[in-house]
KOLVEXGU-630411 format. One line per 10 residues: number of its first residue (from 1); for each residue x, y, z of N, C-alpha, C. Coordinates in pm, 1 decimal. Last residue first. Layout:
% residues N
NUM = X:Y:Z:X:Y:Z:X:Y:Z; ...
//
This chain:
% residues 277
277 = -1723.8:615.0:2936.8:-1674.2:603.7:2794.2:-1590.9:471.6:2788.1; -1787.9:660.4:3190.8:-1870.2:563.4:3122.0:-1825.1:541.6:2974.3; -1614.3:859.8:3280.3:-1602.1:724.7:3329.3:-1671.0:620.4:3252.8; -1718.7:1078.1:3144.4:-1584.9:1030.9:3116.4:-1562.7:888.8:3166.2; -1959.2:1108.8:3276.5:-1953.7:1077.6:3129.4:-1828.7:1019.2:3089.9; -1873.3:1190.1:3525.7:-1939.9:1058.4:3513.8:-1937.2:1015.1:3363.2; -1764.6:1433.1:3458.4:-1681.3:1334.2:3517.3:-1741.9:1190.8:3495.4; -1990.0:1569.4:3368.3:-1883.0:1541.9:3272.7:-1790.4:1432.3:3330.5; -2133.2:1582.0:3611.7:-2187.0:1513.7:3491.9:-2078.7:1476.6:3393.0; -1966.1:1753.9:3761.7:-1992.9:1610.3:3809.2:-2046.5:1530.9:3691.1
267 = -1975.8:1993.4:3619.6:-1848.5:1913.0:3632.7:-1868.5:1771.1:3671.4; -2254.2:2046.0:3652.6:-2194.8:2022.2:3522.8:-2065.4:1941.6:3521.5; -2261.3:2084.7:3932.6:-2334.6:1970.5:3866.9:-2279.6:1937.9:3728.9; -2087.6:2303.0:3952.7:-2050.2:2178.1:4022.5:-2124.4:2065.9:3957.4; -2241.1:2491.8:3816.5:-2110.5:2456.2:3768.0:-2058.7:2322.1:3825.2; -2462.1:2505.9:3980.0:-2481.4:2457.9:3846.9:-2343.7:2412.7:3791.5; -2355.0:2617.1:4210.3:-2413.1:2480.1:4222.4:-2434.2:2422.9:4083.2; -2268.7:2871.8:4113.3:-2171.9:2773.1:4163.5:-2234.9:2631.8:4168.5; -2426.5:2984.9:3808.4:-2439.7:2968.5:3956.4:-2334.4:2857.7:3999.4; -2414.2:2991.7:3542.8:-2298.0:3061.4:3615.0:-2315.0:3057.5:3759.4
257 = -2636.3:2877.6:3443.5:-2506.5:2804.5:3427.1:-2399.4:2870.0:3504.5; -2822.3:3078.7:3499.1:-2836.0:2945.2:3553.6:-2699.6:2878.2:3557.3; -2769.3:3303.6:3351.5:-2763.5:3314.1:3506.7:-2756.4:3179.8:3567.4; -2795.4:3183.8:3093.5:-2665.0:3241.1:3137.4:-2664.5:3248.1:3290.5; -3065.2:3107.1:3031.5:-2968.6:2999.8:3072.7:-2840.4:3063.6:3136.1; -3216.2:3336.6:2971.4:-3265.3:3246.6:3065.8:-3149.4:3160.6:3124.6; -3059.1:3469.1:2781.5:-3109.8:3542.6:2890.8:-3152.9:3450.4:3004.5; -3030.4:3268.9:2592.2:-2916.4:3314.4:2662.9:-2951.2:3390.3:2793.2; -3297.4:3257.5:2497.2:-3235.0:3141.0:2558.8:-3112.4:3175.5:2644.6; -3332.4:3507.0:2383.6:-3412.5:3468.7:2497.6:-3348.8:3351.8:2578.8
247 = -3016.6:3679.6:2318.3:-3138.0:3585.8:2277.7:-3208.9:3550.8:2409.2; -2926.8:4010.1:2303.3:-2922.6:3883.7:2391.2:-3044.6:3806.7:2357.1; -2756.7:4187.2:2055.9:-2882.6:4153.9:2122.2:-2858.4:4019.9:2193.4; -2494.8:4441.5:2075.9:-2535.9:4301.8:2042.7:-2660.1:4264.6:2117.0; -2346.4:4660.6:2141.3:-2454.5:4670.2:2039.4:-2509.3:4538.7:1996.2; -2184.2:4642.5:2346.9:-2122.5:4616.9:2221.2:-2223.8:4620.9:2109.7; -2363.7:4684.3:2556.4:-2271.1:4787.0:2526.7:-2200.2:4773.4:2396.0; -2489.9:4428.9:2550.6:-2559.8:4547.0:2514.4:-2474.5:4663.9:2485.7; -2276.7:4279.7:2649.2:-2323.7:4257.4:2511.2:-2401.3:4371.6:2458.7; -2264.6:4386.7:2904.3:-2151.0:4387.9:2819.3:-2189.0:4375.3:2676.0
237 = -2519.1:4325.1:2999.4:-2479.4:4459.5:2992.1:-2364.6:4474.3:2901.7; -2509.3:4037.2:2987.3:-2611.4:4108.9:2920.9:-2569.8:4259.4:2898.9; -2299.4:3988.2:3181.8:-2291.0:3952.6:3037.5:-2386.9:4029.9:2952.7; -2420.2:4100.5:3420.7:-2298.7:4146.1:3368.8:-2286.9:4114.3:3217.1; -2645.2:4052.2:3579.4:-2670.5:4085.5:3439.3:-2545.6:4143.2:3374.3; -2558.1:4016.0:3839.7:-2616.6:3907.7:3771.2:-2638.3:3930.7:3621.1; -2235.2:4170.4:3897.1:-2387.3:4180.0:3887.4:-2436.8:4060.0:3803.6; -1999.4:4022.0:4113.2:-2032.2:4055.1:3972.1:-2179.3:4065.9:3964.6; -1833.3:4168.4:4398.7:-1931.5:4075.2:4335.2:-1964.6:4126.7:4198.2; -1637.4:4350.4:4453.6:-1650.1:4232.4:4538.0:-1745.5:4130.9:4490.9
227 = -1405.5:4538.8:4324.2:-1534.2:4486.3:4284.0:-1544.0:4351.8:4355.8; -1226.8:4821.7:4431.4:-1254.3:4673.4:4448.6:-1394.5:4634.9:4399.7; -1189.2:5086.5:4427.6:-1097.9:5001.3:4341.5:-1127.0:4853.8:4344.9; -1360.0:5196.2:4618.8:-1396.1:5208.3:4474.0:-1308.7:5130.4:4378.9; -1469.7:5030.3:4903.4:-1337.2:5071.3:4833.7:-1374.9:5080.0:4684.1; -1693.2:4930.5:5032.6:-1669.2:5072.0:5039.0:-1553.3:5128.2:4950.2; -1662.8:4655.4:4998.4:-1776.6:4720.2:4933.5:-1753.7:4875.2:4922.5; -1451.4:4620.4:5180.1:-1433.3:4591.2:5033.1:-1540.9:4661.1:4955.7; -1572.1:4685.2:5428.9:-1450.4:4756.8:5377.8:-1432.6:4743.7:5228.1; -1760.2:4483.4:5444.7:-1803.3:4627.7:5439.3:-1691.4:4710.8:5382.1
217 = -1602.4:4260.8:5450.7:-1701.9:4272.8:5339.4:-1734.4:4423.8:5328.8; -1469.7:4291.7:5696.9:-1395.7:4294.3:5569.3:-1489.2:4318.3:5445.8; -1689.4:4273.3:5869.8:-1624.5:4398.0:5858.8:-1541.7:4408.5:5731.2; -1753.6:4009.7:5825.8:-1858.2:4110.7:5796.9:-1783.0:4246.0:5778.4; -1527.8:3873.0:5917.0:-1555.3:3867.7:5771.6:-1660.8:3973.4:5733.4; -1346.3:4086.2:6149.4:-1448.2:3986.9:6113.5:-1471.9:3979.4:5959.9; -1156.2:4284.3:6167.8:-1174.4:4201.1:6285.2:-1270.2:4083.7:6257.2; -918.4:4388.7:5927.4:-1057.8:4364.4:5962.8:-1071.3:4260.6:6077.6; -666.8:4409.6:5841.1:-716.7:4516.2:5929.7:-856.7:4489.9:5983.9; -628.5:4200.2:5669.1:-563.7:4198.2:5788.0:-613.1:4304.4:5889.9
207 = -796.5:4283.4:5456.8:-828.3:4159.8:5522.4:-761.8:4156.6:5658.1; -665.4:4517.5:5367.8:-805.2:4529.7:5417.6:-838.9:4403.2:5499.7; -428.5:4405.7:5278.8:-419.2:4508.4:5387.1:-560.0:4523.6:5459.8; -509.1:4241.2:5070.4:-447.5:4185.8:5189.3:-448.9:4281.9:5306.1; -607.7:4439.9:4894.1:-693.8:4342.7:4951.0:-643.6:4273.4:5074.9; -364.6:4574.2:4839.8:-477.4:4647.2:4907.9:-574.1:4552.8:4969.0; -221.0:4372.0:4708.7:-175.3:4431.2:4835.0:-284.7:4504.1:4919.3; -384.6:4346.4:4487.6:-372.2:4236.0:4583.8:-324.9:4288.0:4716.7; -343.3:4593.1:4372.2:-475.9:4563.7:4412.6:-471.2:4447.0:4512.1; -70.5:4576.6:4301.9:-122.9:4682.8:4393.1:-261.6:4648.6:4453.7
197 = -89.0:4357.2:4119.4:-18.9:4348.9:4245.6:-61.0:4446.7:4346.1; -229.7:4473.8:3906.5:-295.6:4365.3:3982.4:-223.0:4349.2:4113.1; -42.8:4663.7:3812.0:-174.6:4701.6:3851.4:-238.9:4593.0:3944.7; 183.4:4499.8:3757.9:195.2:4611.4:3858.1:60.5:4653.3:3905.6; 89.7:4337.1:3562.5:127.3:4276.0:3691.6:139.4:4385.8:3793.6; -203.3:4455.1:3382.9:-50.5:4454.0:3406.5:-22.2:4405.9:3544.4; -472.3:4480.9:3345.0:-411.7:4352.9:3377.5:-267.8:4337.6:3401.4; -543.8:4749.9:3293.9:-630.6:4660.0:3378.1:-559.6:4534.3:3427.1; -361.0:4891.5:3143.0:-435.5:4956.6:3239.3:-523.8:4872.4:3337.4; -262.6:4691.8:2964.8:-175.8:4749.5:3069.2:-255.7:4816.2:3176.1
187 = -482.5:4656.3:2790.2:-435.6:4539.9:2874.4:-360.1:4606.5:2992.7; -518.2:4889.8:2667.0:-639.0:4828.3:2725.1:-592.4:4720.3:2822.0; -272.4:4951.8:2557.1:-312.0:5022.9:2680.0:-433.7:4957.9:2743.2; -280.1:4780.3:2327.8:-184.9:4763.1:2438.9:-226.8:4823.4:2565.6; -503.0:4904.0:2176.4:-504.7:4762.3:2223.9:-408.5:4737.8:2341.0; -499.1:5157.6:2061.0:-560.6:5135.1:2201.5:-533.9:5000.7:2265.3; -377.9:5133.7:1818.4:-328.4:5229.9:1911.3:-377.5:5214.0:2046.1; -542.7:4944.3:1693.4:-404.3:4914.0:1722.3:-348.5:4997.2:1831.7; -781.6:5101.0:1670.0:-773.5:4982.3:1752.5:-629.0:4942.4:1787.7; -692.1:5281.6:1471.3:-731.0:5327.7:1598.1:-733.3:5216.8:1709.7
177 = -632.6:5110.5:1258.4:-526.0:5176.1:1315.6:-561.3:5230.9:1464.3; -907.9:5034.1:1201.0:-803.8:4932.3:1238.3:-687.4:4996.7:1315.7; -1011.5:5274.1:1121.2:-1066.8:5204.2:1238.5:-967.0:5101.6:1290.0; -852.5:5321.3:889.6:-849.9:5421.2:1006.8:-898.7:5350.4:1129.0; -917.9:5100.1:709.4:-789.7:5122.4:767.4:-780.7:5220.4:890.3; -1146.5:4885.8:651.6:-1150.2:5010.7:724.3:-1014.7:5043.6:791.8; -1113.6:4627.5:544.5:-1146.0:4737.9:455.9:-1139.2:4876.0:524.9; -1078.4:4464.1:762.3:-976.6:4470.1:655.4:-985.4:4586.2:572.0; -1317.6:4499.6:906.4:-1190.5:4552.2:963.0:-1079.8:4552.9:865.7; -1499.6:4385.5:731.1:-1503.5:4528.3:761.0:-1378.9:4580.4:813.1
167 = -1430.2:4116.4:732.7:-1426.3:4188.5:610.1:-1422.5:4340.2:637.1; -1468.7:4054.7:1001.4:-1332.7:4025.5:934.0:-1322.9:4108.9:806.6; -1738.1:4120.0:1036.9:-1632.6:4193.0:1107.0:-1500.4:4177.3:1045.0; -1857.1:3909.5:873.3:-1877.6:4060.6:845.9:-1769.9:4146.4:911.0; -1788.3:3680.8:1013.9:-1744.9:3704.8:873.3:-1751.2:3852.9:839.0; -1911.6:3734.0:1257.4:-1768.0:3706.1:1252.1:-1718.9:3746.8:1111.0; -2185.9:3742.1:1184.7:-2123.6:3856.0:1237.8:-1962.1:3852.1:1236.8; -2200.2:3462.6:1112.2:-2238.8:3581.0:1009.9:-2165.5:3712.1:1064.2; -2148.3:3326.4:1344.8:-2063.3:3312.6:1225.0:-2083.6:3432.7:1125.9; -2213.5:3541.1:1637.8:-2227.4:3424.7:1548.1:-2134.8:3427.5:1432.0
157 = -2135.7:3767.2:1775.7:-2213.0:3660.3:1844.9:-2230.1:3537.3:1766.7; -1839.6:3972.6:1858.1:-1949.9:3921.2:1772.9:-2017.7:3813.7:1838.4; -1650.3:4253.9:1928.5:-1718.7:4136.9:1983.8:-1839.6:4099.1:1896.4; -1339.6:4375.3:1830.4:-1485.0:4368.0:1801.8:-1535.3:4243.6:1861.3; -1092.4:4609.0:1961.2:-1135.5:4497.7:1890.4:-1278.4:4495.5:1868.9; -1054.1:4826.8:2115.3:-925.7:4738.8:2093.8:-969.7:4612.4:2009.5; -1298.3:4950.3:2060.3:-1177.2:5026.1:2098.8:-1051.3:4951.0:2069.6; -1504.1:4783.6:1992.2:-1498.6:4909.0:1921.4:-1370.9:5001.3:1952.2; -1502.5:4639.8:2309.1:-1557.0:4646.1:2176.0:-1552.9:4784.6:2110.6; -1227.1:4544.8:2467.4:-1328.4:4650.5:2470.0:-1375.6:4669.8:2326.5
147 = -1176.4:4225.6:2578.4:-1165.9:4292.7:2454.6:-1270.4:4412.6:2457.3; -1245.4:4127.6:2828.6:-1102.1:4162.8:2795.7:-1096.6:4246.6:2682.4; -1512.8:4069.8:2811.3:-1471.0:4173.4:2904.1:-1326.2:4221.0:2871.8; -1526.1:3878.6:2630.2:-1606.6:3997.8:2598.2:-1576.3:4113.8:2702.1; -1379.8:3668.8:2742.1:-1327.2:3747.2:2629.6:-1401.5:3876.2:2597.3; -1513.2:3539.9:2939.1:-1433.9:3653.4:2981.2:-1392.4:3735.4:2863.2; -1690.8:3324.6:2936.3:-1711.5:3436.0:2845.0:-1624.8:3560.4:2876.3; -1799.1:2988.8:2972.4:-1699.2:3089.9:3003.0:-1723.0:3208.5:2897.0; -2053.8:2907.7:2822.9:-1936.7:2829.3:2844.7:-1814.7:2931.5:2863.5; -2257.1:3073.3:2750.5:-2295.8:2945.4:2836.8:-2168.8:2871.5:2868.3
137 = -2172.5:3274.2:2586.0:-2230.8:3310.4:2717.0:-2255.0:3188.0:2808.1; -1937.5:3358.6:2405.5:-1982.0:3227.4:2436.5:-2051.0:3231.4:2579.7; -1867.2:3596.9:2148.6:-1920.7:3562.5:2278.8:-1968.2:3421.1:2291.4; -1569.1:3605.0:1966.0:-1707.6:3567.5:1967.3:-1750.7:3539.8:2107.4; -1350.2:3874.9:1867.0:-1378.1:3765.8:1950.0:-1529.8:3733.3:1955.4; -1084.9:4023.2:1718.2:-1220.5:3995.9:1694.6:-1252.7:3866.6:1777.7; -843.2:4253.4:1830.9:-899.2:4117.4:1845.0:-1049.8:4116.5:1803.7; -541.4:4418.8:1721.3:-678.4:4417.4:1764.8:-729.7:4276.5:1756.6; -219.9:4419.1:1850.4:-298.6:4349.3:1749.2:-439.8:4353.7:1797.3; -11.2:4508.8:2003.3:-79.6:4604.7:1920.9:-171.1:4539.5:1817.1
127 = 84.3:4336.4:2184.8:160.2:4349.8:2057.9:92.9:4444.3:1958.1; -111.5:4333.3:2366.8:0.9:4389.8:2404.6:99.0:4408.2:2278.6; -297.5:4173.7:2204.7:-323.3:4315.4:2232.0:-203.6:4392.3:2279.7; -174.3:3917.0:2228.6:-200.0:3985.4:2104.3:-219.2:4128.6:2113.2; -190.4:3880.0:2511.1:-59.8:3880.2:2446.1:-76.8:3952.2:2304.6; -466.5:3871.4:2546.8:-392.6:3983.5:2601.6:-260.5:3994.9:2537.0; -534.5:3637.9:2407.2:-596.5:3765.4:2369.6:-515.5:3880.0:2419.7; -383.9:3452.2:2548.2:-345.1:3476.9:2414.3:-407.2:3614.1:2359.4; -526.7:3449.1:2806.8:-394.1:3495.8:2792.4:-351.1:3536.5:2649.2; -804.9:3441.1:2912.1:-763.6:3476.5:2776.4:-633.4:3527.5:2766.2
117 = -1009.9:3352.0:3123.8:-940.5:3487.8:3121.1:-901.7:3511.8:2979.6; -1168.7:3160.4:3046.0:-1185.1:3196.3:3177.9:-1103.9:3329.9:3202.0; -1326.9:3164.5:2715.6:-1197.8:3184.2:2803.0:-1244.2:3217.2:2948.8; -1487.4:2927.0:2506.0:-1465.3:3063.7:2559.2:-1347.0:3060.6:2646.8; -1556.2:2692.7:2379.4:-1567.1:2700.5:2521.5:-1548.1:2840.2:2579.6; -1513.5:2711.1:2105.6:-1646.8:2662.0:2155.7:-1668.1:2693.9:2300.9; -1382.1:3033.9:1983.2:-1370.6:2894.5:2043.5:-1500.8:2846.8:2095.5; -1197.3:3257.8:1815.5:-1324.3:3194.4:1818.6:-1302.3:3053.6:1876.4; -1027.9:3540.2:1741.1:-1045.5:3450.9:1852.9:-1187.6:3393.7:1857.3; -804.5:3660.3:1537.7:-935.2:3610.2:1533.8:-966.0:3508.4:1633.9
107 = -621.9:3945.1:1539.4:-630.7:3817.6:1610.5:-778.9:3776.0:1601.3; -482.2:4111.4:1259.0:-599.4:4101.1:1348.6:-596.0:3956.9:1411.2; -237.5:4098.8:1142.5:-300.7:4228.0:1150.8:-414.5:4233.9:1244.4; 67.2:3918.1:1229.8:-70.9:3936.0:1222.6:-121.5:4077.6:1209.5; 336.1:3890.7:1271.6:294.0:3880.9:1129.6:144.9:3907.9:1113.0; 363.4:3915.7:1546.1:411.7:4030.6:1457.2:369.9:4010.5:1313.4; 290.7:3675.7:1661.0:194.8:3792.5:1666.7:233.1:3907.9:1571.2; 531.9:3540.4:1606.6:398.2:3491.7:1545.9:304.1:3614.2:1544.4; 705.3:3678.1:1776.3:731.9:3670.5:1633.6:598.6:3634.6:1559.4; 593.7:3616.3:2021.5:595.4:3756.7:1978.3:618.7:3762.3:1817.6
97 = 652.2:3336.0:2018.2:516.4:3388.2:2016.6:506.3:3533.8:1974.6; 928.6:3349.9:2043.7:868.8:3292.4:1930.8:723.8:3337.1:1911.9; 944.2:3461.3:2296.6:1017.7:3530.3:2186.6:951.2:3479.7:2051.4; 817.7:3267.6:2457.0:753.1:3404.6:2438.8:820.7:3482.0:2323.4; 784.5:2936.2:2368.0:876.8:3044.2:2386.3:806.5:3176.4:2358.5; 654.5:2709.5:2307.0:626.4:2766.8:2448.9:718.6:2882.9:2476.6; 497.6:2617.6:2011.6:612.3:2667.4:2078.9:566.2:2709.9:2223.0; 418.3:2457.2:1694.5:391.6:2477.8:1839.4:516.2:2528.8:1908.4; 451.8:2629.7:1382.5:492.0:2525.0:1466.5:463.2:2562.0:1612.6; 170.0:2749.8:1195.1:293.9:2779.7:1267.1:326.2:2673.9:1370.9
87 = 34.2:2733.8:882.2:37.8:2669.1:1021.4:167.1:2679.7:1088.6; -143.5:2945.9:683.7:-6.4:2908.4:728.8:-17.6:2851.7:868.3; -342.7:2964.8:408.7:-344.5:2921.4:545.5:-210.0:2871.3:582.5; -328.0:3004.6:132.3:-311.6:3123.6:223.4:-338.6:3095.4:366.2; -387.0:2766.7:19.6:-247.5:2812.5:8.4:-225.4:2932.4:101.7; -659.0:2750.4:51.5:-583.6:2671.4:134.1:-439.1:2711.4:135.1; -729.6:2910.7:-171.6:-753.4:2958.0:-38.4:-671.0:2878.6:67.5; -662.0:2754.3:-382.8:-604.6:2898.1:-377.2:-627.5:2947.7:-244.6; -803.7:2507.4:-333.1:-656.1:2508.7:-333.7:-597.9:2659.2:-314.9; -1070.1:2521.7:-100.7:-1024.9:2529.6:-233.5:-873.9:2560.4:-234.9
77 = -1049.2:2319.5:187.6:-1070.9:2445.9:131.3:-1020.5:2444.6:-15.4; -994.4:2084.5:317.7:-1104.9:2076.3:213.9:-1120.2:2213.4:142.8; -810.9:2142.3:506.8:-762.1:2063.8:391.7:-867.7:2062.9:283.3; -967.7:2247.8:707.2:-882.1:2341.5:631.5:-833.2:2271.0:509.0; -1079.3:2015.6:807.6:-1161.7:2116.5:742.8:-1083.7:2210.8:661.2; -848.5:1891.8:914.3:-930.3:1826.3:821.3:-1019.3:1923.8:743.4; -769.8:2079.2:1106.9:-678.5:2045.1:1000.3:-763.1:1985.5:880.5; -978.9:2060.8:1283.6:-965.0:2188.2:1212.3:-883.2:2166.5:1089.2; -950.6:1807.2:1386.4:-1068.8:1831.1:1312.6:-1061.8:1958.8:1227.4; -677.7:1845.6:1516.5:-707.6:1761.3:1398.0:-828.1:1792.3:1323.2
67 = -627.5:2193.8:1628.3:-645.7:2052.3:1648.5:-686.1:1982.9:1517.9; -369.6:2434.2:1609.3:-501.0:2395.1:1554.4:-519.9:2241.4:1568.7; -137.3:2566.8:1692.4:-216.4:2486.2:1786.3:-345.5:2428.4:1732.2; -174.3:2859.2:1504.3:-77.2:2777.5:1580.6:-152.7:2695.3:1685.1; -213.4:3019.3:1184.0:-263.0:2950.7:1297.4:-156.3:2867.9:1371.1; -303.0:3274.0:970.8:-187.1:3210.6:1038.2:-233.9:3147.6:1165.9; -446.9:3353.5:662.5:-472.9:3298.9:800.9:-353.3:3239.1:852.4; -510.8:3638.5:445.4:-432.0:3520.7:491.5:-476.1:3478.7:632.5; -627.5:3833.4:189.8:-653.7:3777.0:324.1:-586.5:3650.6:342.6; -617.8:3938.1:-66.2:-495.2:3955.5:15.9:-512.2:3891.0:155.5
57 = -869.7:3894.3:-181.3:-750.3:3812.7:-225.7:-629.2:3830.8:-142.1; -1163.9:3872.6:-56.2:-1046.3:3956.3:-27.5:-916.9:3874.1:-62.8; -1359.3:3694.3:-122.5:-1384.9:3827.9:-159.8:-1264.3:3916.6:-142.0; -1249.8:3450.3:-28.8:-1312.6:3459.2:-151.0:-1329.0:3597.3:-210.5; -1179.2:3505.9:236.7:-1077.5:3489.6:135.4:-1130.4:3497.2:-13.1; -1431.6:3513.4:361.4:-1351.8:3642.0:357.3:-1244.6:3625.6:242.2; -1506.1:3240.5:337.8:-1592.2:3352.3:280.0:-1513.4:3471.8:256.0; -1287.7:3121.4:483.0:-1319.0:3086.5:340.6:-1403.7:3190.1:274.3; -1312.3:3229.9:737.7:-1202.0:3267.1:652.5:-1225.8:3236.0:505.3; -1547.7:3111.9:830.9:-1545.6:3256.3:807.7:-1436.1:3292.2:719.6
47 = -1461.8:2845.2:840.7:-1582.6:2882.7:758.5:-1582.5:3031.0:729.9; -1258.5:2866.0:1027.2:-1226.0:2821.6:888.1:-1335.3:2860.3:799.8; -1407.0:2954.8:1252.6:-1288.2:3025.1:1206.9:-1256.5:2998.4:1060.0; -1604.5:2757.4:1298.6:-1642.6:2882.1:1246.1:-1527.8:2964.8:1191.4; -1484.8:2562.8:1435.9:-1476.8:2539.3:1292.9:-1533.1:2672.1:1223.2; -1290.2:2670.1:1710.9:-1418.6:2650.9:1652.4:-1404.6:2641.0:1504.0; -1113.1:2580.9:2018.6:-1119.9:2622.8:1873.7:-1265.2:2611.8:1829.2; -1119.4:2465.0:2255.3:-1055.2:2599.1:2247.6:-1054.1:2652.3:2108.4; -1222.0:2201.8:2226.7:-1309.2:2310.4:2280.9:-1249.7:2456.5:2269.1; -982.2:2078.8:2114.8:-1099.6:2099.2:2029.5:-1187.4:2214.0:2091.3
37 = -660.6:2182.4:2157.9:-772.5:2137.8:2234.6:-894.3:2174.0:2150.3; -382.4:2297.4:2179.5:-432.8:2193.0:2078.5:-542.1:2115.1:2157.3; -439.9:2645.7:2243.0:-402.0:2512.2:2283.0:-457.9:2410.2:2188.1; -362.9:2900.9:1992.9:-444.2:2845.3:2097.4:-388.3:2707.8:2138.1; -385.3:3176.3:1780.4:-297.3:3090.0:1861.2:-375.0:3029.7:1971.3; -454.5:3312.7:1481.8:-506.2:3251.3:1589.5:-410.4:3157.1:1655.2; -493.7:3605.4:1254.1:-417.7:3504.6:1320.1:-491.8:3437.5:1437.2; -506.8:3741.5:925.9:-580.5:3707.8:1053.0:-506.6:3593.3:1112.6; -329.1:3962.4:742.5:-319.4:3839.3:804.7:-407.6:3836.4:933.4; -304.8:4069.4:426.5:-376.2:4105.1:552.6:-399.1:3976.3:629.0
27 = 8.3:4128.9:252.2:-107.1:4043.4:294.4:-179.5:4104.6:411.5; 232.0:4253.8:171.8:108.3:4335.3:166.0:-11.7:4252.2:201.1; 429.3:4054.0:194.7:440.0:4180.3:282.5:306.9:4254.2:289.4; 317.0:3715.9:200.1:356.5:3838.8:130.3:346.8:3961.7:229.4; 467.8:3448.8:370.4:356.8:3542.5:370.9:393.0:3671.1:300.7; 672.5:3280.2:439.0:608.1:3274.3:305.2:484.1:3351.2:287.6; 801.8:3317.2:667.3:691.5:3215.2:670.9:621.5:3210.9:537.2; 989.8:3501.9:606.4:1039.0:3371.1:661.0:926.5:3273.5:656.5; 816.6:3719.4:553.8:898.2:3656.6:445.7:950.0:3527.6:480.3; 728.6:3785.2:811.2:637.2:3730.0:708.8:708.5:3662.7:598.8
17 = 966.3:3865.3:933.9:904.0:3749.5:987.0:797.6:3698.0:885.0; 1019.4:4098.8:768.5:1115.7:3990.4:772.8:1047.8:3860.0:825.8; 793.6:4265.2:825.8:831.3:4223.5:691.7:915.4:4099.6:685.3; 824.5:4298.3:1103.9:701.6:4237.1:1048.8:725.4:4180.4:905.8; 1067.5:4430.8:1119.9:1055.6:4300.5:1174.8:934.5:4224.4:1123.0; 1003.5:4667.0:980.9:1105.4:4579.0:932.5:1094.1:4444.7:982.8; 815.8:4775.5:1159.3:778.0:4740.1:1019.2:880.8:4645.6:955.4; 854.5:4627.4:1481.8:872.5:4730.5:1384.1:834.6:4676.9:1246.3; 603.7:4518.5:1711.1:716.9:4486.6:1623.7:729.3:4599.1:1525.4; 510.6:4588.7:2051.0:497.4:4622.9:1900.0:627.2:4575.0:1833.9
7 = 539.1:4309.7:2280.6:537.4:4459.8:2248.2:520.0:4468.0:2092.2; 601.0:4102.7:2543.0:522.5:4131.7:2431.3:505.7:4280.9:2403.4; 749.7:4075.7:2778.2:783.4:3990.5:2667.4:700.2:4023.3:2532.9; 642.6:4247.8:2967.5:776.3:4267.8:2917.7:816.8:4186.5:2794.2; 397.7:4224.3:3089.2:403.6:4274.4:2952.4:539.0:4283.4:2893.5; 243.4:3993.9:3249.0:379.3:4047.2:3251.6:401.1:4089.3:3110.1; -74.8:4007.9:3394.4:1.2:3994.7:3270.5:136.8:4062.5:3291.2
//
């Protein structure tokens, strides 16, 4: 991540940007930015916001990139709640994206597919915006690694937990502020371009100094800064650390779908399905 383009907004900038979008200064804004792609979104976001907005009159939702099925669902919201959903114009400008993040209090990340990394999550955190994210163990799931649960955001597993987390974070000012204070550092310490570049240089140095692949593997395993393989129970351990239970089906299927041969089979099946349409 190149952190130069994303940083905290001043109180004045937040107020000005909200005013330009018709959002009250004292609103509590949940935000979501994503690709205009159905798998990158989930109708759970609209469903959760409806419940939250009914009990929290200051709750707003700002979205950018929402696909058509989500538009249709949002259009069916009661008029008073629909009026608190702001759709932001699509943009590829970092300056404009920073302005969008500045109006948010919390980034609500919910998608069907999950993330292979999660650039928008990191961008939000670099701007000091905590993230509520939903685990998707069977279709990518890096978001539960990127968001340190309870420190820079909250990891949830289902719609009920998402709704509860949105309400709780709005009502708990000290907890929210603590997450804001830690969000940016959580990205800089692990994903900043300087951190990753140093690690890549180290990997290249080890590779060049090794006389065989076996020797390189031994050197990598011995280096405390290098993780050469992911434990089979990585997702389970991350969810356990977040205080979340792992279902029996997830426990059985997660290792299976994350095997390379399984991913190749799934990709082949989808390609065949596309040809048959």
